[in-house]
C-alpha positions as CSV (number, residue, x, y, z in Angstrom):
1,M,16.1,3.3,0.2
2,I,15.3,0.9,3.0
3,I,16.2,1.3,6.6
4,A,17.0,-2.0,8.2
5,V,16.9,-2.6,11.9
6,T,19.3,-5.2,13.2
7,S,19.8,-6.3,16.8
8,T,21.7,-3.2,17.8
9,V,22.4,-0.9,14.9
10,L,20.4,0.9,12.3
11,F,21.5,0.4,8.7
12,E,20.8,2.1,5.4
13,V,20.4,-0.5,2.6
14,A,21.1,0.6,-1.0
15,D,19.4,-0.9,-4.0
16,T,21.2,-4.2,-3.6
17,P,21.1,-6.1,-0.3
18,T,24.9,-6.7,-0.5
19,T,25.7,-3.0,-0.2
20,M,25.0,-2.2,3.5
21,R,26.6,0.6,5.4
22,E,26.2,2.0,8.8
23,L,24.6,5.4,9.0
24,P,27.0,7.6,11.0
25,T,24.5,10.5,11.4
26,L,21.8,8.5,13.2
27,R,21.8,7.7,16.9
28,V,22.2,4.0,17.6
29,E,19.4,3.0,19.9
30,P,18.1,-0.4,21.2
31,V,16.2,-2.2,18.5
32,D,13.0,-2.3,20.6
33,V,12.9,1.6,20.5
34,W,13.1,1.6,16.7
35,R,10.5,-1.2,16.4
36,R,8.1,0.8,18.5
37,R,8.7,3.8,16.3
38,L,8.1,1.8,13.1
39,E,4.9,0.2,14.4
40,F,3.6,3.6,15.3
41,A,4.3,4.9,11.8
42,L,2.6,2.0,10.0
43,M,-0.9,2.7,8.6
44,K,-3.2,-0.3,8.3
45,V,-6.1,-0.1,5.9
46,T,-8.8,-2.7,5.2
47,L,-10.1,-2.3,1.6
48,E,-13.0,-3.9,-0.3
49,N,-13.3,-3.8,-4.1
50,T,-16.3,-2.0,-5.7
51,D,-17.7,-2.2,-9.2
52,K,-16.7,1.4,-9.9
53,I,-14.0,1.9,-12.4
54,V,-12.5,5.3,-13.3
55,E,-9.9,6.4,-15.8
56,L,-6.8,8.1,-14.5
57,E,-5.1,10.5,-16.8
58,T,-1.4,10.6,-15.9
59,A,1.6,12.3,-17.5
60,T,2.4,9.1,-19.4
61,G,-1.2,8.3,-20.5
62,R,-4.5,6.9,-19.3
63,V,-5.0,3.9,-17.1
64,A,-8.1,2.3,-15.7
65,A,-8.4,1.9,-12.0
66,R,-10.9,0.2,-9.8
67,V,-12.0,2.2,-6.7
68,W,-11.7,0.3,-3.5
69,E,-13.3,1.5,-0.2
70,G,-12.2,0.8,3.3
71,T,-11.3,2.1,6.7
72,T,-8.1,2.6,8.6
73,A,-7.4,0.7,11.8
74,N,-8.7,3.8,13.6
75,G,-12.0,3.7,11.7
76,I,-11.4,6.5,9.2
77,A,-13.1,6.0,5.9
78,C,-10.9,6.1,2.8
79,H,-10.8,4.9,-0.8
80,A,-8.0,3.9,-3.1
81,Y,-7.5,3.7,-6.9
82,I,-6.1,0.3,-7.7
83,T,-4.6,-0.1,-11.1
84,R,-2.9,-3.5,-10.6
85,I,-3.1,-6.2,-8.0
86,A,-1.5,-9.7,-8.1
87,V,-0.7,-12.7,-6.0
88,A,3.0,-13.7,-5.4
89,E,4.4,-16.0,-8.0
90,G,4.0,-19.6,-6.9
91,D,1.1,-19.0,-4.6
92,D,-2.3,-20.5,-5.3
93,A,-4.4,-17.6,-6.7
94,T,-7.7,-19.6,-6.9
95,E,-9.4,-18.1,-3.8
96,F,-7.9,-14.7,-4.5
97,A,-9.4,-14.6,-8.0
98,R,-12.8,-15.8,-6.7
99,D,-12.8,-13.0,-4.0
100,L,-11.6,-10.4,-6.5
101,A,-14.5,-11.3,-8.8
102,E,-17.0,-10.4,-6.1
103,Q,-17.6,-6.6,-6.1
104,R,-19.9,-4.5,-4.0
105,K,-21.7,-1.4,-5.0
106,P,-19.8,1.8,-4.0
107,S,-21.0,4.1,-1.3
108,A,-22.8,7.3,-2.5
109,A,-19.6,9.3,-1.9
110,V,-17.5,7.0,-4.1
111,A,-20.3,6.7,-6.7
112,A,-20.1,10.5,-7.1
113,I,-16.4,10.4,-8.2
114,P,-16.2,11.4,-11.8
115,A,-15.4,8.6,-14.3
116,R,-12.2,10.5,-15.5
117,L,-9.6,12.0,-13.2
118,I,-6.4,13.9,-13.9
119,I,-3.6,13.0,-11.7
């Protein structure tokens, strides 16, 4: 479900963009109020790929994931298990592929992550 902000009214958008209905239970507030709330709620993370690969065991099987390390906009260290990453169709992926091929050594904390994790 997507919440869309228009110039004056908040809408709930179903799976198809053509089915849009006004939410009667929500207060209608000026769009700048909602934009400020959405900006506050967003989390921005900068990640770098490492050469560490782990195997994630899920309910549907096993999948390889590369461990990426980074920080939030507020400087909090974090890591992510990335199983798939792609460039939008039609975009030039040359630079993306070159950057993706460069991998750094993981930090000691990430290097200590077991090679097999159960999710």
